[in-house]
PyMOL Python script that loads the backbone (N, CA, C, O; Angstrom):
from pymol import cmd

cmd.read_pdbstr("""\
ATOM      1  N   UNK A   1      10.886  -9.715   9.693  1.00  0.00           N
ATOM      2  CA  UNK A   1       9.599  -9.064   9.594  1.00  0.00           C
ATOM      3  C   UNK A   1       9.710  -7.922   8.581  1.00  0.00           C
ATOM      4  O   UNK A   1      10.690  -7.178   8.576  1.00  0.00           O
ATOM      5  N   UNK A   2       8.713  -7.798   7.742  1.00  0.00           N
ATOM      6  CA  UNK A   2       8.680  -6.767   6.699  1.00  0.00           C
ATOM      7  C   UNK A   2       8.479  -5.383   7.308  1.00  0.00           C
ATOM      8  O   UNK A   2       7.685  -5.210   8.233  1.00  0.00           O
ATOM      9  N   UNK A   3       9.209  -4.397   6.778  1.00  0.00           N
ATOM     10  CA  UNK A   3       9.074  -3.014   7.228  1.00  0.00           C
ATOM     11  C   UNK A   3       8.367  -2.206   6.146  1.00  0.00           C
ATOM     12  O   UNK A   3       8.743  -2.252   4.974  1.00  0.00           O
ATOM     13  N   UNK A   4       7.337  -1.465   6.552  1.00  0.00           N
ATOM     14  CA  UNK A   4       6.578  -0.601   5.652  1.00  0.00           C
ATOM     15  C   UNK A   4       6.683   0.837   6.147  1.00  0.00           C
ATOM     16  O   UNK A   4       6.937   1.074   7.328  1.00  0.00           O
ATOM     17  N   UNK A   5       6.491   1.781   5.257  1.00  0.00           N
ATOM     18  CA  UNK A   5       6.541   3.197   5.612  1.00  0.00           C
ATOM     19  C   UNK A   5       5.125   3.766   5.597  1.00  0.00           C
ATOM     20  O   UNK A   5       4.318   3.432   4.729  1.00  0.00           O
ATOM     21  N   UNK A   6       4.837   4.626   6.564  1.00  0.00           N
ATOM     22  CA  UNK A   6       3.533   5.293   6.611  1.00  0.00           C
ATOM     23  C   UNK A   6       3.448   6.288   5.463  1.00  0.00           C
ATOM     24  O   UNK A   6       4.344   7.112   5.285  1.00  0.00           O
ATOM     25  N   UNK A   7       2.376   6.214   4.687  1.00  0.00           N
ATOM     26  CA  UNK A   7       2.183   7.090   3.531  1.00  0.00           C
ATOM     27  C   UNK A   7       1.668   8.452   3.960  1.00  0.00           C
ATOM     28  O   UNK A   7       0.768   8.562   4.793  1.00  0.00           O
ATOM     29  N   UNK A   8       2.252   9.479   3.379  1.00  0.00           N
ATOM     30  CA  UNK A   8       1.687  10.823   3.400  1.00  0.00           C
ATOM     31  C   UNK A   8       1.862  11.362   1.983  1.00  0.00           C
ATOM     32  O   UNK A   8       2.774  10.928   1.278  1.00  0.00           O
ATOM     33  N   UNK A   9       1.030  12.278   1.552  1.00  0.00           N
ATOM     34  CA  UNK A   9       1.184  12.814   0.196  1.00  0.00           C
ATOM     35  C   UNK A   9       2.556  13.450  -0.035  1.00  0.00           C
ATOM     36  O   UNK A   9       2.988  13.588  -1.180  1.00  0.00           O
ATOM     37  N   UNK A  10       3.238  13.836   1.038  1.00  0.00           N
ATOM     38  CA  UNK A  10       4.534  14.497   0.897  1.00  0.00           C
ATOM     39  C   UNK A  10       5.730  13.557   0.855  1.00  0.00           C
ATOM     40  O   UNK A  10       6.799  13.955   0.393  1.00  0.00           O
ATOM     41  N   UNK A  11       5.579  12.307   1.328  1.00  0.00           N
ATOM     42  CA  UNK A  11       6.763  11.457   1.422  1.00  0.00           C
ATOM     43  C   UNK A  11       6.903  10.410   0.327  1.00  0.00           C
ATOM     44  O   UNK A  11       7.973   9.816   0.195  1.00  0.00           O
ATOM     45  N   UNK A  12       5.885  10.167  -0.445  1.00  0.00           N
ATOM     46  CA  UNK A  12       5.965   9.168  -1.510  1.00  0.00           C
ATOM     47  C   UNK A  12       6.154   9.888  -2.848  1.00  0.00           C
ATOM     48  O   UNK A  12       5.460  10.860  -3.149  1.00  0.00           O
ATOM     49  N   UNK A  13       7.095   9.398  -3.633  1.00  0.00           N
ATOM     50  CA  UNK A  13       7.392  10.027  -4.919  1.00  0.00           C
ATOM     51  C   UNK A  13       6.855   9.180  -6.063  1.00  0.00           C
ATOM     52  O   UNK A  13       6.417   8.048  -5.857  1.00  0.00           O
ATOM     53  N   UNK A  14       6.892   9.734  -7.264  1.00  0.00           N
ATOM     54  CA  UNK A  14       6.454   9.001  -8.454  1.00  0.00           C
ATOM     55  C   UNK A  14       7.175   7.660  -8.511  1.00  0.00           C
ATOM     56  O   UNK A  14       8.393   7.582  -8.349  1.00  0.00           O
ATOM     57  N   UNK A  15       6.406   6.623  -8.743  1.00  0.00           N
ATOM     58  CA  UNK A  15       6.953   5.270  -8.806  1.00  0.00           C
ATOM     59  C   UNK A  15       6.792   4.491  -7.516  1.00  0.00           C
ATOM     60  O   UNK A  15       7.017   3.281  -7.500  1.00  0.00           O
ATOM     61  N   UNK A  16       6.403   5.160  -6.422  1.00  0.00           N
ATOM     62  CA  UNK A  16       6.213   4.485  -5.140  1.00  0.00           C
ATOM     63  C   UNK A  16       5.012   3.548  -5.193  1.00  0.00           C
ATOM     64  O   UNK A  16       4.019   3.826  -5.866  1.00  0.00           O
ATOM     65  N   UNK A  17       5.117   2.436  -4.472  1.00  0.00           N
ATOM     66  CA  UNK A  17       4.012   1.487  -4.336  1.00  0.00           C
ATOM     67  C   UNK A  17       3.336   1.740  -2.992  1.00  0.00           C
ATOM     68  O   UNK A  17       3.997   1.832  -1.957  1.00  0.00           O
ATOM     69  N   UNK A  18       2.008   1.850  -3.024  1.00  0.00           N
ATOM     70  CA  UNK A  18       1.227   2.158  -1.825  1.00  0.00           C
ATOM     71  C   UNK A  18       0.156   1.084  -1.635  1.00  0.00           C
ATOM     72  O   UNK A  18      -0.584   0.761  -2.564  1.00  0.00           O
ATOM     73  N   UNK A  19       0.083   0.537  -0.421  1.00  0.00           N
ATOM     74  CA  UNK A  19      -1.011  -0.357  -0.038  1.00  0.00           C
ATOM     75  C   UNK A  19      -2.002   0.488   0.748  1.00  0.00           C
ATOM     76  O   UNK A  19      -1.663   1.039   1.795  1.00  0.00           O
ATOM     77  N   UNK A  20      -3.214   0.588   0.248  1.00  0.00           N
ATOM     78  CA  UNK A  20      -4.285   1.347   0.925  1.00  0.00           C
ATOM     79  C   UNK A  20      -5.167   0.348   1.631  1.00  0.00           C
ATOM     80  O   UNK A  20      -5.730  -0.543   0.997  1.00  0.00           O
ATOM     81  N   UNK A  21      -5.297   0.488   2.963  1.00  0.00           N
ATOM     82  CA  UNK A  21      -6.138  -0.388   3.766  1.00  0.00           C
ATOM     83  C   UNK A  21      -7.342   0.392   4.270  1.00  0.00           C
ATOM     84  O   UNK A  21      -7.226   1.561   4.638  1.00  0.00           O
ATOM     85  N   UNK A  22      -8.496  -0.261   4.286  1.00  0.00           N
ATOM     86  CA  UNK A  22      -9.743   0.401   4.670  1.00  0.00           C
ATOM     87  C   UNK A  22     -10.725  -0.634   5.194  1.00  0.00           C
ATOM     88  O   UNK A  22     -10.519  -1.837   5.031  1.00  0.00           O
ATOM     89  N   UNK A  23     -11.786  -0.164   5.821  1.00  0.00           N
ATOM     90  CA  UNK A  23     -12.854  -1.037   6.312  1.00  0.00           C
ATOM     91  C   UNK A  23     -13.830  -1.328   5.186  1.00  0.00           C
ATOM     92  O   UNK A  23     -14.207  -0.435   4.427  1.00  0.00           O
ATOM     93  N   UNK A  24     -14.234  -2.586   5.087  1.00  0.00           N
ATOM     94  CA  UNK A  24     -15.300  -3.001   4.180  1.00  0.00           C
ATOM     95  C   UNK A  24     -16.207  -3.915   4.993  1.00  0.00           C
ATOM     96  O   UNK A  24     -15.930  -5.103   5.159  1.00  0.00           O
ATOM     97  N   UNK A  25     -17.282  -3.345   5.490  1.00  0.00           N
ATOM     98  CA  UNK A  25     -18.113  -4.090   6.438  1.00  0.00           C
ATOM     99  C   UNK A  25     -17.315  -4.282   7.717  1.00  0.00           C
ATOM    100  O   UNK A  25     -16.796  -3.320   8.284  1.00  0.00           O
ATOM    101  N   UNK A  26     -17.217  -5.525   8.168  1.00  0.00           N
ATOM    102  CA  UNK A  26     -16.465  -5.825   9.386  1.00  0.00           C
ATOM    103  C   UNK A  26     -15.052  -6.313   9.092  1.00  0.00           C
ATOM    104  O   UNK A  26     -14.349  -6.761   9.997  1.00  0.00           O
ATOM    105  N   UNK A  27     -14.633  -6.228   7.835  1.00  0.00           N
ATOM    106  CA  UNK A  27     -13.311  -6.719   7.449  1.00  0.00           C
ATOM    107  C   UNK A  27     -12.402  -5.572   7.037  1.00  0.00           C
ATOM    108  O   UNK A  27     -12.864  -4.503   6.639  1.00  0.00           O
ATOM    109  N   UNK A  28     -11.108  -5.816   7.141  1.00  0.00           N
ATOM    110  CA  UNK A  28     -10.120  -4.893   6.595  1.00  0.00           C
ATOM    111  C   UNK A  28      -9.765  -5.404   5.208  1.00  0.00           C
ATOM    112  O   UNK A  28      -9.438  -6.577   5.028  1.00  0.00           O
ATOM    113  N   UNK A  29      -9.833  -4.519   4.243  1.00  0.00           N
ATOM    114  CA  UNK A  29      -9.523  -4.873   2.854  1.00  0.00           C
ATOM    115  C   UNK A  29      -8.500  -3.870   2.343  1.00  0.00           C
ATOM    116  O   UNK A  29      -8.250  -2.846   2.979  1.00  0.00           O
ATOM    117  N   UNK A  30      -7.916  -4.170   1.198  1.00  0.00           N
ATOM    118  CA  UNK A  30      -6.922  -3.271   0.654  1.00  0.00           C
ATOM    119  C   UNK A  30      -6.781  -3.389  -0.845  1.00  0.00           C
ATOM    120  O   UNK A  30      -7.332  -4.289  -1.478  1.00  0.00           O
ATOM    121  N   UNK A  31      -6.030  -2.456  -1.394  1.00  0.00           N
ATOM    122  CA  UNK A  31      -5.630  -2.522  -2.793  1.00  0.00           C
ATOM    123  C   UNK A  31      -4.260  -1.890  -2.919  1.00  0.00           C
ATOM    124  O   UNK A  31      -3.802  -1.194  -2.013  1.00  0.00           O
ATOM    125  N   UNK A  32      -3.607  -2.133  -4.044  1.00  0.00           N
ATOM    126  CA  UNK A  32      -2.245  -1.649  -4.280  1.00  0.00           C
ATOM    127  C   UNK A  32      -2.279  -0.670  -5.438  1.00  0.00           C
ATOM    128  O   UNK A  32      -2.953  -0.892  -6.444  1.00  0.00           O
ATOM    129  N   UNK A  33      -1.534   0.426  -5.277  1.00  0.00           N
ATOM    130  CA  UNK A  33      -1.438   1.404  -6.356  1.00  0.00           C
ATOM    131  C   UNK A  33       0.000   1.869  -6.503  1.00  0.00           C
ATOM    132  O   UNK A  33       0.804   1.785  -5.575  1.00  0.00           O
ATOM    133  N   UNK A  34       0.294   2.355  -7.681  1.00  0.00           N
ATOM    134  CA  UNK A  34       1.601   2.936  -7.982  1.00  0.00           C
ATOM    135  C   UNK A  34       1.387   4.414  -8.253  1.00  0.00           C
ATOM    136  O   UNK A  34       0.533   4.789  -9.056  1.00  0.00           O
ATOM    137  N   UNK A  35       2.169   5.255  -7.578  1.00  0.00           N
ATOM    138  CA  UNK A  35       2.029   6.698  -7.755  1.00  0.00           C
ATOM    139  C   UNK A  35       2.626   7.086  -9.105  1.00  0.00           C
ATOM    140  O   UNK A  35       3.784   6.792  -9.403  1.00  0.00           O
ATOM    141  N   UNK A  36       1.812   7.747  -9.900  1.00  0.00           N
ATOM    142  CA  UNK A  36       2.207   8.166 -11.237  1.00  0.00           C
ATOM    143  C   UNK A  36       2.553   9.661 -11.226  1.00  0.00           C
ATOM    144  O   UNK A  36       2.301  10.347 -10.235  1.00  0.00           O
ATOM    145  N   UNK A  37       3.121  10.161 -12.311  1.00  0.00           N
ATOM    146  CA  UNK A  37       3.491  11.584 -12.365  1.00  0.00           C
ATOM    147  C   UNK A  37       2.276  12.494 -12.144  1.00  0.00           C
ATOM    148  O   UNK A  37       1.143  12.114 -12.438  1.00  0.00           O
ATOM    149  N   UNK A  38       2.533  13.703 -11.620  1.00  0.00           N
ATOM    150  CA  UNK A  38       1.442  14.658 -11.411  1.00  0.00           C
ATOM    151  C   UNK A  38       0.642  14.882 -12.698  1.00  0.00           C
ATOM    152  O   UNK A  38       1.196  14.949 -13.795  1.00  0.00           O
ATOM    153  N   UNK A  39      -0.674  14.996 -12.526  1.00  0.00           N
ATOM    154  CA  UNK A  39      -1.547  15.219 -13.668  1.00  0.00           C
ATOM    155  C   UNK A  39      -2.075  13.940 -14.288  1.00  0.00           C
ATOM    156  O   UNK A  39      -2.885  13.994 -15.214  1.00  0.00           O
ATOM    157  N   UNK A  40      -1.628  12.776 -13.789  1.00  0.00           N
ATOM    158  CA  UNK A  40      -2.127  11.492 -14.287  1.00  0.00           C
ATOM    159  C   UNK A  40      -2.676  10.697 -13.112  1.00  0.00           C
ATOM    160  O   UNK A  40      -2.310  10.941 -11.962  1.00  0.00           O
ATOM    161  N   UNK A  41      -3.557   9.746 -13.406  1.00  0.00           N
ATOM    162  CA  UNK A  41      -4.127   8.902 -12.362  1.00  0.00           C
ATOM    163  C   UNK A  41      -3.125   7.834 -11.937  1.00  0.00           C
ATOM    164  O   UNK A  41      -2.341   7.353 -12.755  1.00  0.00           O
ATOM    165  N   UNK A  42      -3.152   7.467 -10.664  1.00  0.00           N
ATOM    166  CA  UNK A  42      -2.307   6.385 -10.184  1.00  0.00           C
ATOM    167  C   UNK A  42      -2.754   5.069 -10.803  1.00  0.00           C
ATOM    168  O   UNK A  42      -3.934   4.888 -11.104  1.00  0.00           O
ATOM    169  N   UNK A  43      -1.811   4.148 -10.994  1.00  0.00           N
ATOM    170  CA  UNK A  43      -2.119   2.808 -11.493  1.00  0.00           C
ATOM    171  C   UNK A  43      -2.575   1.960 -10.316  1.00  0.00           C
ATOM    172  O   UNK A  43      -1.919   1.947  -9.274  1.00  0.00           O
ATOM    173  N   UNK A  44      -3.688   1.253 -10.466  1.00  0.00           N
ATOM    174  CA  UNK A  44      -4.218   0.406  -9.400  1.00  0.00           C
ATOM    175  C   UNK A  44      -4.086  -1.042  -9.827  1.00  0.00           C
ATOM    176  O   UNK A  44      -4.494  -1.410 -10.929  1.00  0.00           O
ATOM    177  N   UNK A  45      -3.508  -1.877  -8.946  1.00  0.00           N
ATOM    178  CA  UNK A  45      -3.320  -3.310  -9.210  1.00  0.00           C
ATOM    179  C   UNK A  45      -4.113  -4.095  -8.197  1.00  0.00           C
ATOM    180  O   UNK A  45      -4.056  -3.717  -7.027  1.00  0.00           O
ATOM    181  N   UNK A  46      -4.815  -5.097  -8.497  1.00  0.00           N
ATOM    182  CA  UNK A  46      -5.393  -5.466  -9.768  1.00  0.00           C
ATOM    183  C   UNK A  46      -6.723  -4.791 -10.004  1.00  0.00           C
ATOM    184  O   UNK A  46      -7.419  -5.092 -10.974  1.00  0.00           O
ATOM    185  N   UNK A  47      -7.091  -3.848  -9.087  1.00  0.00           N
ATOM    186  CA  UNK A  47      -8.333  -3.116  -9.284  1.00  0.00           C
ATOM    187  C   UNK A  47      -9.490  -3.653  -8.470  1.00  0.00           C
ATOM    188  O   UNK A  47     -10.628  -3.219  -8.646  1.00  0.00           O
ATOM    189  N   UNK A  48      -9.211  -4.603  -7.571  1.00  0.00           N
ATOM    190  CA  UNK A  48     -10.273  -5.118  -6.709  1.00  0.00           C
ATOM    191  C   UNK A  48      -9.753  -5.219  -5.289  1.00  0.00           C
ATOM    192  O   UNK A  48      -8.545  -5.297  -5.064  1.00  0.00           O
ATOM    193  N   UNK A  49     -10.670  -5.218  -4.332  1.00  0.00           N
ATOM    194  CA  UNK A  49     -10.243  -5.294  -2.943  1.00  0.00           C
ATOM    195  C   UNK A  49      -9.772  -6.697  -2.602  1.00  0.00           C
ATOM    196  O   UNK A  49     -10.240  -7.680  -3.176  1.00  0.00           O
ATOM    197  N   UNK A  50      -8.835  -6.779  -1.657  1.00  0.00           N
ATOM    198  CA  UNK A  50      -8.301  -8.073  -1.229  1.00  0.00           C
ATOM    199  C   UNK A  50      -7.932  -8.002   0.250  1.00  0.00           C
ATOM    200  O   UNK A  50      -7.902  -6.920   0.838  1.00  0.00           O
ATOM    201  N   UNK A  51      -7.657  -9.143   0.838  1.00  0.00           N
ATOM    202  CA  UNK A  51      -7.219  -9.196   2.229  1.00  0.00           C
ATOM    203  C   UNK A  51      -5.872  -8.490   2.356  1.00  0.00           C
ATOM    204  O   UNK A  51      -5.098  -8.469   1.398  1.00  0.00           O
ATOM    205  N   UNK A  52      -5.578  -7.911   3.520  1.00  0.00           N
ATOM    206  CA  UNK A  52      -4.307  -7.194   3.689  1.00  0.00           C
ATOM    207  C   UNK A  52      -3.079  -8.038   3.321  1.00  0.00           C
ATOM    208  O   UNK A  52      -2.161  -7.537   2.672  1.00  0.00           O
ATOM    209  N   UNK A  53      -3.055  -9.299   3.727  1.00  0.00           N
ATOM    210  CA  UNK A  53      -1.902 -10.151   3.441  1.00  0.00           C
ATOM    211  C   UNK A  53      -1.691 -10.291   1.936  1.00  0.00           C
ATOM    212  O   UNK A  53      -0.551 -10.275   1.471  1.00  0.00           O
ATOM    213  N   UNK A  54      -2.762 -10.427   1.176  1.00  0.00           N
ATOM    214  CA  UNK A  54      -2.658 -10.531  -0.281  1.00  0.00           C
ATOM    215  C   UNK A  54      -2.186  -9.215  -0.884  1.00  0.00           C
ATOM    216  O   UNK A  54      -1.399  -9.213  -1.831  1.00  0.00           O
ATOM    217  N   UNK A  55      -2.660  -8.093  -0.343  1.00  0.00           N
ATOM    218  CA  UNK A  55      -2.236  -6.783  -0.842  1.00  0.00           C
ATOM    219  C   UNK A  55      -0.743  -6.571  -0.584  1.00  0.00           C
ATOM    220  O   UNK A  55      -0.033  -6.066  -1.454  1.00  0.00           O
ATOM    221  N   UNK A  56      -0.263  -6.949   0.600  1.00  0.00           N
ATOM    222  CA  UNK A  56       1.160  -6.797   0.893  1.00  0.00           C
ATOM    223  C   UNK A  56       2.008  -7.714   0.010  1.00  0.00           C
ATOM    224  O   UNK A  56       3.080  -7.315  -0.445  1.00  0.00           O
ATOM    225  N   UNK A  57       1.542  -8.924  -0.231  1.00  0.00           N
ATOM    226  CA  UNK A  57       2.257  -9.859  -1.113  1.00  0.00           C
ATOM    227  C   UNK A  57       2.351  -9.281  -2.528  1.00  0.00           C
ATOM    228  O   UNK A  57       3.414  -9.334  -3.148  1.00  0.00           O
ATOM    229  N   UNK A  58       1.258  -8.735  -3.034  1.00  0.00           N
ATOM    230  CA  UNK A  58       1.253  -8.124  -4.361  1.00  0.00           C
ATOM    231  C   UNK A  58       2.210  -6.929  -4.408  1.00  0.00           C
ATOM    232  O   UNK A  58       2.943  -6.758  -5.382  1.00  0.00           O
ATOM    233  N   UNK A  59       2.203  -6.109  -3.363  1.00  0.00           N
ATOM    234  CA  UNK A  59       3.108  -4.953  -3.305  1.00  0.00           C
ATOM    235  C   UNK A  59       4.565  -5.407  -3.311  1.00  0.00           C
ATOM    236  O   UNK A  59       5.391  -4.817  -4.007  1.00  0.00           O
ATOM    237  N   UNK A  60       4.891  -6.450  -2.542  1.00  0.00           N
ATOM    238  CA  UNK A  60       6.270  -6.961  -2.532  1.00  0.00           C
ATOM    239  C   UNK A  60       6.669  -7.474  -3.906  1.00  0.00           C
ATOM    240  O   UNK A  60       7.811  -7.290  -4.327  1.00  0.00           O
ATOM    241  N   UNK A  61       5.744  -8.113  -4.608  1.00  0.00           N
ATOM    242  CA  UNK A  61       6.031  -8.573  -5.974  1.00  0.00           C
ATOM    243  C   UNK A  61       6.345  -7.391  -6.895  1.00  0.00           C
ATOM    244  O   UNK A  61       7.229  -7.491  -7.746  1.00  0.00           O
ATOM    245  N   UNK A  62       5.641  -6.291  -6.735  1.00  0.00           N
ATOM    246  CA  UNK A  62       5.851  -5.116  -7.590  1.00  0.00           C
ATOM    247  C   UNK A  62       7.171  -4.408  -7.304  1.00  0.00           C
ATOM    248  O   UNK A  62       7.771  -3.845  -8.220  1.00  0.00           O
ATOM    249  N   UNK A  63       7.635  -4.422  -6.062  1.00  0.00           N
ATOM    250  CA  UNK A  63       8.894  -3.729  -5.758  1.00  0.00           C
ATOM    251  C   UNK A  63      10.117  -4.619  -5.938  1.00  0.00           C
ATOM    252  O   UNK A  63      11.246  -4.129  -5.920  1.00  0.00           O
ATOM    253  N   UNK A  64       9.908  -5.900  -6.108  1.00  0.00           N
ATOM    254  CA  UNK A  64      11.032  -6.834  -6.226  1.00  0.00           C
ATOM    255  C   UNK A  64      12.027  -6.393  -7.300  1.00  0.00           C
ATOM    256  O   UNK A  64      13.234  -6.396  -7.057  1.00  0.00           O
ATOM    257  N   UNK A  65      11.544  -6.016  -8.474  1.00  0.00           N
ATOM    258  CA  UNK A  65      12.408  -5.604  -9.579  1.00  0.00           C
ATOM    259  C   UNK A  65      12.324  -4.112  -9.875  1.00  0.00           C
ATOM    260  O   UNK A  65      12.776  -3.658 -10.926  1.00  0.00           O
ATOM    261  N   UNK A  66      11.751  -3.356  -8.955  1.00  0.00           N
ATOM    262  CA  UNK A  66      11.569  -1.917  -9.166  1.00  0.00           C
ATOM    263  C   UNK A  66      12.785  -1.141  -8.672  1.00  0.00           C
ATOM    264  O   UNK A  66      13.570  -1.627  -7.858  1.00  0.00           O
ATOM    265  N   UNK A  67      12.914   0.055  -9.178  1.00  0.00           N
ATOM    266  CA  UNK A  67      13.982   0.944  -8.738  1.00  0.00           C
ATOM    267  C   UNK A  67      13.747   1.394  -7.286  1.00  0.00           C
ATOM    268  O   UNK A  67      14.686   1.468  -6.493  1.00  0.00           O
ATOM    269  N   UNK A  68      12.495   1.690  -6.953  1.00  0.00           N
ATOM    270  CA  UNK A  68      12.134   2.099  -5.587  1.00  0.00           C
ATOM    271  C   UNK A  68      11.681   0.864  -4.821  1.00  0.00           C
ATOM    272  O   UNK A  68      10.747   0.183  -5.245  1.00  0.00           O
ATOM    273  N   UNK A  69      12.319   0.571  -3.719  1.00  0.00           N
ATOM    274  CA  UNK A  69      12.046  -0.663  -2.970  1.00  0.00           C
ATOM    275  C   UNK A  69      11.097  -0.486  -1.790  1.00  0.00           C
ATOM    276  O   UNK A  69      10.623  -1.481  -1.240  1.00  0.00           O
ATOM    277  N   UNK A  70      10.805   0.746  -1.384  1.00  0.00           N
ATOM    278  CA  UNK A  70       9.939   0.975  -0.225  1.00  0.00           C
ATOM    279  C   UNK A  70       8.476   0.739  -0.586  1.00  0.00           C
ATOM    280  O   UNK A  70       8.024   1.051  -1.688  1.00  0.00           O
ATOM    281  N   UNK A  71       7.755   0.180   0.378  1.00  0.00           N
ATOM    282  CA  UNK A  71       6.308   0.027   0.256  1.00  0.00           C
ATOM    283  C   UNK A  71       5.678   0.937   1.301  1.00  0.00           C
ATOM    284  O   UNK A  71       6.018   0.869   2.482  1.00  0.00           O
ATOM    285  N   UNK A  72       4.762   1.785   0.858  1.00  0.00           N
ATOM    286  CA  UNK A  72       4.067   2.715   1.741  1.00  0.00           C
ATOM    287  C   UNK A  72       2.696   2.151   2.080  1.00  0.00           C
ATOM    288  O   UNK A  72       2.102   1.416   1.291  1.00  0.00           O
ATOM    289  N   UNK A  73       2.203   2.501   3.258  1.00  0.00           N
ATOM    290  CA  UNK A  73       0.886   2.050   3.701  1.00  0.00           C
ATOM    291  C   UNK A  73       0.049   3.272   4.036  1.00  0.00           C
ATOM    292  O   UNK A  73       0.464   4.149   4.794  1.00  0.00           O
ATOM    293  N   UNK A  74      -1.149   3.305   3.447  1.00  0.00           N
ATOM    294  CA  UNK A  74      -2.117   4.362   3.714  1.00  0.00           C
ATOM    295  C   UNK A  74      -3.290   3.735   4.454  1.00  0.00           C
ATOM    296  O   UNK A  74      -3.984   2.877   3.909  1.00  0.00           O
ATOM    297  N   UNK A  75      -3.512   4.160   5.692  1.00  0.00           N
ATOM    298  CA  UNK A  75      -4.600   3.624   6.506  1.00  0.00           C
ATOM    299  C   UNK A  75      -5.810   4.542   6.434  1.00  0.00           C
ATOM    300  O   UNK A  75      -5.691   5.757   6.597  1.00  0.00           O
ATOM    301  N   UNK A  76      -6.973   3.953   6.190  1.00  0.00           N
ATOM    302  CA  UNK A  76      -8.212   4.733   6.206  1.00  0.00           C
ATOM    303  C   UNK A  76      -8.453   5.267   7.610  1.00  0.00           C
ATOM    304  O   UNK A  76      -7.961   4.711   8.592  1.00  0.00           O
ATOM    305  N   UNK A  77      -9.206   6.339   7.692  1.00  0.00           N
ATOM    306  CA  UNK A  77      -9.513   6.953   8.982  1.00  0.00           C
ATOM    307  C   UNK A  77     -10.099   5.922   9.939  1.00  0.00           C
ATOM    308  O   UNK A  77     -11.025   5.190   9.589  1.00  0.00           O
ATOM    309  N   UNK A  78      -9.556   5.873  11.140  1.00  0.00           N
ATOM    310  CA  UNK A  78     -10.055   4.973  12.168  1.00  0.00           C
ATOM    311  C   UNK A  78      -9.484   3.570  12.119  1.00  0.00           C
ATOM    312  O   UNK A  78      -9.755   2.771  13.016  1.00  0.00           O
ATOM    313  N   UNK A  79      -8.708   3.248  11.109  1.00  0.00           N
ATOM    314  CA  UNK A  79      -8.136   1.906  10.985  1.00  0.00           C
ATOM    315  C   UNK A  79      -6.830   1.835  11.768  1.00  0.00           C
ATOM    316  O   UNK A  79      -5.964   2.697  11.619  1.00  0.00           O
ATOM    317  N   UNK A  80      -6.692   0.820  12.590  1.00  0.00           N
ATOM    318  CA  UNK A  80      -5.496   0.630  13.398  1.00  0.00           C
ATOM    319  C   UNK A  80      -4.567  -0.382  12.725  1.00  0.00           C
ATOM    320  O   UNK A  80      -5.022  -1.371  12.150  1.00  0.00           O
ATOM    321  N   UNK A  81      -3.267  -0.124  12.805  1.00  0.00           N
ATOM    322  CA  UNK A  81      -2.259  -1.019  12.263  1.00  0.00           C
ATOM    323  C   UNK A  81      -2.243  -2.322  13.063  1.00  0.00           C
ATOM    324  O   UNK A  81      -2.343  -2.304  14.290  1.00  0.00           O
ATOM    325  N   UNK A  82      -2.118  -3.447  12.365  1.00  0.00           N
ATOM    326  CA  UNK A  82      -2.018  -4.765  12.973  1.00  0.00           C
ATOM    327  C   UNK A  82      -0.567  -5.202  12.860  1.00  0.00           C
ATOM    328  O   UNK A  82      -0.058  -5.351  11.750  1.00  0.00           O
ATOM    329  N   UNK A  83       0.116  -5.412  13.994  1.00  0.00           N
ATOM    330  CA  UNK A  83       1.528  -5.791  13.978  1.00  0.00           C
ATOM    331  C   UNK A  83       1.798  -7.124  13.287  1.00  0.00           C
ATOM    332  O   UNK A  83       2.944  -7.417  12.947  1.00  0.00           O
ATOM    333  N   UNK A  84       0.772  -7.929  13.073  1.00  0.00           N
ATOM    334  CA  UNK A  84       0.946  -9.188  12.331  1.00  0.00           C
ATOM    335  C   UNK A  84       1.276  -8.914  10.860  1.00  0.00           C
ATOM    336  O   UNK A  84       1.803  -9.790  10.175  1.00  0.00           O
ATOM    337  N   UNK A  85       0.973  -7.711  10.370  1.00  0.00           N
ATOM    338  CA  UNK A  85       1.253  -7.354   8.981  1.00  0.00           C
ATOM    339  C   UNK A  85       2.721  -6.992   8.762  1.00  0.00           C
ATOM    340  O   UNK A  85       3.214  -7.046   7.635  1.00  0.00           O
ATOM    341  N   UNK A  86       3.418  -6.624   9.833  1.00  0.00           N
ATOM    342  CA  UNK A  86       4.805  -6.191   9.738  1.00  0.00           C
ATOM    343  C   UNK A  86       5.036  -4.993  10.633  1.00  0.00           C
ATOM    344  O   UNK A  86       4.297  -4.767  11.591  1.00  0.00           O
ATOM    345  N   UNK A  87       6.069  -4.226  10.316  1.00  0.00           N
ATOM    346  CA  UNK A  87       6.430  -3.051  11.096  1.00  0.00           C
ATOM    347  C   UNK A  87       6.128  -1.810  10.276  1.00  0.00           C
ATOM    348  O   UNK A  87       6.550  -1.703   9.125  1.00  0.00           O
ATOM    349  N   UNK A  88       5.399  -0.873  10.863  1.00  0.00           N
ATOM    350  CA  UNK A  88       5.076   0.386  10.179  1.00  0.00           C
ATOM    351  C   UNK A  88       5.888   1.495  10.826  1.00  0.00           C
ATOM    352  O   UNK A  88       5.776   1.768  12.021  1.00  0.00           O
ATOM    353  N   UNK A  89       6.728   2.139   9.974  1.00  0.00           N
ATOM    354  CA  UNK A  89       7.560   3.242  10.476  1.00  0.00           C
ATOM    355  C   UNK A  89       7.157   4.547   9.832  1.00  0.00           C
ATOM    356  O   UNK A  89       7.743   5.589  10.127  1.00  0.00           O
TER     357      UNK A  89
END
""", "prot")
cmd.dss("prot")
cmd.show_as("cartoon", "prot")
cmd.util.cbc("prot")
cmd.orient("prot")
């Protein structure tokens, strides 16, 4: 089972990959971003909302050859973690 880390602004460093999950109507949707250096905007991949499973797959693809291997998860207010997505620590 995949292990993800809970995102906070203090624990993710430049180069970290973050999956942001949020409510869109009655569905949970997400997008993937890479934290860039201070003073610049984060890179968003691919720039559109997707199902959580697709967002996690995209994040795993981005960390496969990256120096930083951790994937962080940012949950929108009121959104509960689904254990089917993996383990959130």
